[in-house]
KOLGU-52732 format. One record per residue (C-alpha): x negated, y negated, z; residue number from 1; residue in three letters. Coordinates in steps of 0.001 Angstrom, whole numbers. Layout:
BEGIN
      px      py      pz   k   r
       X       Y       Z NUM ala
...
//
This chain:
BEGIN
      px      py      pz   k   r
     423     369      75   1 met
   -2898   -2172     -49   2 ala
   -2641   -5170   -2546   3 gly
    1367   -5239   -2422   4 arg
    3257   -7744   -1593   5 val
    7361   -7304   -1209   6 tyr
    9722  -10210   -2644   7 cys
   11404  -11613     -99   8 val
   14312  -14011    -258   9 ala
   15309  -16781    2183  10 gly
   13412  -13927    4846  11 gly
   14875  -10684    4170  12 ala
   14070   -8281    1212  13 arg
   16048   -8579   -2226  14 leu
   19202   -6296   -2453  15 arg
   17461   -4561   -5236  16 arg
   13721   -6451   -4902  17 gly
   10746   -5166   -6394  18 phe
    7436   -4138   -4829  19 val
    4766   -6888   -6631  20 met
     889   -5595   -7075  21 asn
   -1360   -7824   -7788  22 met
   -1484   -7408  -11876  23 asn
    1842   -5827  -12101  24 ala
    5310   -5897  -11180  25 ile
    7045   -2056  -10346  26 glu
   10746   -1656   -9984  27 pro
   12058     242   -6635  28 asn
   14493    1926   -9020  29 asp
   15911    1524  -12421  30 asn
   17973   -1881  -12622  31 asn
   15960   -3801   -9861  32 ser
   13253   -5643  -12895  33 phe
   16407   -6461  -14584  34 his
   18907   -8041  -11673  35 thr
   15506  -10004  -10437  36 ser
   15401  -11793  -13947  37 met
   18939  -12076  -13876  38 leu
   19003  -13930  -10216  39 ala
   15727  -15798  -11232  40 leu
   17588  -17163  -14343  41 arg
   20696  -18011  -12514  42 arg
   18620  -19821   -9965  43 ile
   17109  -21832  -12862  44 arg
   20379  -22873  -14951  45 ile
   22037  -23710  -11353  46 trp
   18972  -25479  -10562  47 ser
   19226  -27620  -13723  48 thr
   23180  -28316  -13656  49 val
   22271  -29728  -10077  50 leu
   19798  -31888  -11517  51 leu
   21881  -33167  -14342  52 met
   24531  -33994  -11914  53 phe
   22609  -35766   -9425  54 val
   21477  -37749  -12214  55 thr
   24834  -38244  -14045  56 leu
   25616  -39604  -10081  57 leu
   22627  -42071  -10260  58 ala
   23540  -43229  -13398  59 gly
   27180  -43958  -12098  60 ile
   26184  -44846   -8543  61 gly
   23758  -48068   -9984  62 cys
   26884  -49752  -11705  63 gly
   25063  -49381  -14934  64 cys
   28462  -49786  -16826  65 asp
   29720  -52797  -15145  66 glu
   29599  -55591  -17562  67 pro
   27244  -58446  -16509  68 thr
   28418  -61863  -15699  69 asp
   28223  -63262  -19114  70 val
   30391  -60418  -20709  71 glu
   32719  -61108  -18085  72 arg
   33118  -64955  -18893  73 ile
   33034  -64314  -22528  74 ala
   36064  -61835  -22232  75 ser
   37910  -64576  -19787  76 val
   37288  -67531  -21769  77 leu
   39278  -68659  -25013  78 lys
   39155  -71739  -27569  79 val
   41714  -74441  -26122  80 gly
   40975  -73891  -22643  81 met
   40076  -77488  -20679  82 thr
   36230  -78019  -18998  83 lys
   38399  -77623  -15930  84 ser
   39679  -73534  -16888  85 glu
   36504  -72890  -17645  86 val
   34859  -74121  -14500  87 leu
   37316  -72372  -12782  88 glu
   36824  -69020  -14971  89 leu
   33233  -69273  -14954  90 ala
   31841  -71229  -12646  91 gly
   28752  -73807  -12945  92 glu
   27146  -73114  -16593  93 pro
   23265  -72579  -16393  94 asp
   23187  -75649  -18519  95 ser
   24741  -78929  -19993  96 arg
   23932  -80316  -23552  97 asn
   25444  -83606  -24994  98 thr
   24934  -83714  -29456  99 val
   27266  -87247  -30078 100 gly
   30192  -86579  -28918 101 ser
   29875  -82719  -28556 102 leu
   29279  -81078  -25416 103 glu
   27556  -77657  -25275 104 phe
   27260  -75779  -21566 105 trp
   25152  -72424  -21821 106 glu
   25411  -69480  -19308 107 tyr
   22487  -67037  -19439 108 his
   21965  -63410  -17367 109 glu
   18453  -62567  -16931 110 arg
   18615  -59335  -18262 111 thr
   15905  -58194  -20627 112 asn
   16677  -58892  -23289 113 pro
   18389  -61970  -21748 114 pro
   22162  -62308  -22571 115 leu
   23577  -66310  -23528 116 met
   26785  -67195  -24023 117 leu
   27530  -70980  -25311 118 phe
   30491  -73259  -25349 119 val
   30900  -75992  -27003 120 arg
   33872  -78662  -26485 121 phe
   35331  -81030  -28601 122 ser
   35642  -84874  -27390 123 glu
   39018  -83899  -25988 124 glu
   37243  -81819  -23690 125 gly
   38602  -78716  -25334 126 lys
   36460  -75465  -26098 127 val
   36314  -75453  -29783 128 thr
   33630  -72443  -30119 129 his
   32786  -69574  -27911 130 leu
   29031  -68061  -29306 131 asp
   26730  -65267  -28629 132 arg
   23485  -64900  -30202 133 pro
   23037  -61640  -31411 134 pro
   20361  -59515  -29479 135 leu
//
């Protein structure tokens, strides 16, 4: 028996275990090697399934599917809204620019790549155009 090791799982010998020699595997009965290999394959499959499940939960938990602030703002703003309505729904813009009589508000999301939304107002103070540059 020198050089032989009994394969154990959880402190108990496998039901149809095998005896391992340093260089060979000797089955105890006709089906034990096949049974052991099936058990190892099942463990590998379930380990893979568990890893995929944990990865999926981590992806859901991090909020990857939640819209960004710029996407949320773009979805609620409509052409024809007044400046006060835009301020109420979207909050203060990151920057304000004026060209002639037109005013432009910019909303930025510091992501990679950065997201931006430009809101253009008419002289009357109503939204005339919403623009999100392509990524």
